[in-house]
Backbone as JSON, one array per atom type, in Angstrom:
{
  "sequence": "MQARRAQPFWWQSRTLRSYLTRGTVFTVLLLGSVLFLFPLIWMLSTSLKTNEQVYRVPTVWIPNPIAWE",
  "N": [[-71.3, 16.43, -70.45], [-72.86, 14.62, -67.94], [-72.69, 10.5, -68.03], [-75.29, 8.36, -66.6], [-75.17, 6.45, -64.22], [-75.74, 3.05, -64.23], [-78.55, 1.83, -62.12], [-78.91, -1.06, -59.64], [-82.03, -2.5, -60.51], [-83.9, -3.63, -58.22], [-83.24, -1.08, -56.25], [-84.32, 1.25, -57.76], [-86.68, 1.51, -57.04], [-88.69, 3.32, -54.97], [-89.76, 3.12, -52.85], [-89.32, 0.13, -52.04], [-86.8, 1.16, -52.14], [-86.74, 2.99, -49.02], [-87.95, 1.48, -47.3], [-85.59, -0.32, -46.88], [-83.82, 1.47, -46.41], [-85.07, 2.54, -43.56], [-85.12, 0.51, -42.12], [-82.04, -0.57, -41.78], [-81.77, 2.15, -40.58], [-83.15, 1.33, -38.51], [-82.37, -0.98, -37.33], [-79.55, -0.5, -36.76], [-79.94, 1.66, -34.53], [-81.55, -0.12, -32.96], [-79.81, -1.68, -32.03], [-77.69, 0.0, -31.09], [-78.76, 0.97, -28.27], [-79.17, -1.63, -27.33], [-76.59, -1.9, -26.67], [-75.79, 0.32, -25.03], [-77.95, 0.36, -22.56], [-77.0, -2.16, -21.51], [-74.69, -1.95, -19.5], [-76.17, -0.11, -17.92], [-78.38, -2.02, -16.99], [-76.62, -4.34, -16.0], [-75.36, -2.51, -13.89], [-78.04, -2.69, -12.19], [-78.94, -4.96, -11.58], [-76.9, -6.3, -10.74], [-76.15, -4.44, -8.05], [-78.26, -5.65, -6.91], [-77.61, -8.07, -5.74], [-75.67, -10.5, -3.75], [-72.95, -10.86, -2.35], [-71.44, -13.27, -2.63], [-72.92, -13.93, -4.79], [-72.53, -12.25, -7.0], [-69.93, -12.92, -7.68], [-70.44, -14.88, -8.61], [-69.13, -18.24, -11.13], [-71.44, -20.1, -14.03], [-72.99, -16.35, -14.81], [-75.61, -14.7, -12.67], [-78.44, -13.36, -14.27], [-81.02, -12.53, -12.5], [-80.58, -12.11, -9.38], [-81.37, -14.66, -6.45], [-81.75, -14.61, -3.11], [-83.09, -11.34, -3.23], [-80.69, -9.25, -2.33], [-81.2, -6.7, 0.21], [-79.29, -5.03, 0.72]],
  "CA": [[-72.74, 16.3, -69.79], [-72.17, 12.7, -67.28], [-73.91, 9.3, -68.39], [-75.62, 8.13, -65.22], [-74.79, 5.12, -63.53], [-77.58, 1.81, -64.02], [-79.2, 1.21, -60.84], [-79.96, -1.66, -59.77], [-83.36, -2.9, -60.22], [-84.12, -2.82, -56.74], [-82.96, 0.21, -56.3], [-84.53, 2.22, -58.2], [-88.42, 1.55, -56.46], [-88.66, 4.07, -53.86], [-90.66, 2.19, -52.05], [-88.2, -0.65, -51.78], [-85.45, 1.7, -51.24], [-87.0, 3.69, -48.5], [-87.66, 0.58, -46.79], [-84.59, -1.02, -46.73], [-83.03, 3.04, -45.4], [-85.51, 2.96, -42.34], [-84.65, -0.76, -41.93], [-81.21, -0.2, -41.64], [-81.65, 3.33, -39.21], [-83.78, 1.32, -36.87], [-81.29, -1.66, -36.43], [-78.48, 0.52, -36.48], [-79.97, 2.45, -33.53], [-81.65, -0.64, -31.87], [-78.0, -2.32, -31.42], [-77.11, 1.03, -30.35], [-79.67, 1.3, -27.31], [-78.51, -2.25, -26.29], [-75.25, -1.62, -26.79], [-75.49, 1.57, -24.42], [-78.66, -0.26, -21.89], [-75.94, -3.36, -20.78], [-74.19, -1.65, -17.97], [-77.56, 0.19, -16.8], [-79.14, -3.44, -16.07], [-75.47, -4.83, -15.49], [-75.58, -2.19, -12.3], [-78.95, -3.12, -11.37], [-78.78, -6.57, -11.25], [-75.38, -6.77, -9.05], [-76.48, -4.4, -6.95], [-79.17, -6.65, -5.81], [-77.09, -9.72, -5.37], [-75.02, -11.01, -2.38], [-71.1, -11.03, -2.42], [-71.12, -14.33, -3.5], [-73.57, -14.02, -6.3], [-71.71, -11.65, -7.99], [-68.68, -13.76, -8.35], [-70.75, -16.82, -9.39], [-70.02, -18.18, -13.04], [-72.16, -18.16, -14.88], [-73.56, -15.4, -14.41], [-77.38, -15.46, -12.55], [-79.34, -11.83, -13.78], [-81.69, -12.26, -11.49], [-80.69, -12.36, -7.96], [-82.8, -15.44, -5.57], [-82.5, -13.7, -3.31], [-83.18, -10.0, -4.01], [-80.41, -8.56, -1.37], [-81.76, -5.06, 0.43], [-78.29, -3.78, 1.91]],
  "C": [[-71.72, 13.99, -69.43], [-73.09, 11.57, -67.28], [-74.06, 9.64, -66.37], [-74.98, 6.31, -65.65], [-76.15, 3.65, -63.86], [-77.27, 1.81, -63.08], [-79.47, -0.52, -60.74], [-81.31, -2.0, -59.66], [-84.7, -2.75, -58.89], [-84.24, -2.14, -56.36], [-83.45, 1.3, -56.48], [-86.45, 2.19, -57.8], [-88.61, 2.05, -55.49], [-89.15, 3.79, -52.87], [-89.49, 1.15, -51.11], [-87.35, 0.26, -51.03], [-85.45, 2.55, -49.27], [-87.79, 2.65, -47.1], [-86.51, 0.14, -45.99], [-83.9, 0.57, -45.69], [-83.26, 2.75, -43.81], [-85.11, 1.38, -41.88], [-83.56, -0.91, -41.23], [-80.56, 0.88, -40.59], [-82.37, 2.22, -38.21], [-82.71, -0.05, -36.37], [-80.45, -1.74, -36.24], [-78.77, 1.31, -34.19], [-80.93, 1.11, -32.61], [-80.67, -1.85, -30.94], [-77.31, -1.41, -30.32], [-77.12, 1.03, -28.7], [-79.31, -0.07, -26.8], [-77.52, -1.75, -26.12], [-74.81, -0.42, -25.48], [-76.6, 1.07, -23.12], [-77.54, -1.17, -21.02], [-76.16, -3.02, -19.56], [-75.16, -0.84, -17.44], [-77.57, -1.33, -15.64], [-78.02, -4.05, -15.61], [-75.12, -4.59, -13.73], [-76.64, -2.61, -12.09], [-78.76, -4.14, -10.4], [-77.94, -6.93, -10.26], [-75.92, -5.65, -8.47], [-77.66, -4.43, -6.0], [-78.87, -8.12, -5.21], [-76.31, -9.6, -4.21], [-73.45, -10.74, -3.34], [-71.42, -12.48, -3.48], [-71.62, -14.94, -4.94], [-73.16, -13.06, -6.94], [-70.12, -12.16, -8.05], [-69.26, -14.7, -9.07], [-70.73, -16.78, -10.88], [-70.53, -19.46, -12.98], [-72.68, -17.65, -14.12], [-75.54, -15.32, -14.17], [-77.62, -13.49, -13.02], [-80.39, -12.07, -12.92], [-81.42, -12.83, -10.74], [-81.93, -13.04, -7.65], [-81.51, -15.73, -4.51], [-82.32, -12.72, -3.62], [-82.23, -9.4, -2.34], [-80.58, -7.08, -0.92], [-80.25, -4.59, 1.17], [-77.67, -3.05, 1.66]]
}
């Protein structure tokens, strides 16, 4: 017969455990989506810039004027 290890009191509540699990999953998915969307946003922003704006430091995310070349 195995002895059960005592769990912390906050982990025994099913509702709190559910909130913590869902919050963790949501945070991981949010960070993953930002990681995958960043190159797409960078490509879209860069495609609307002139050559001078592309190499400007600091980077300008919304080009002014927009170059439709």
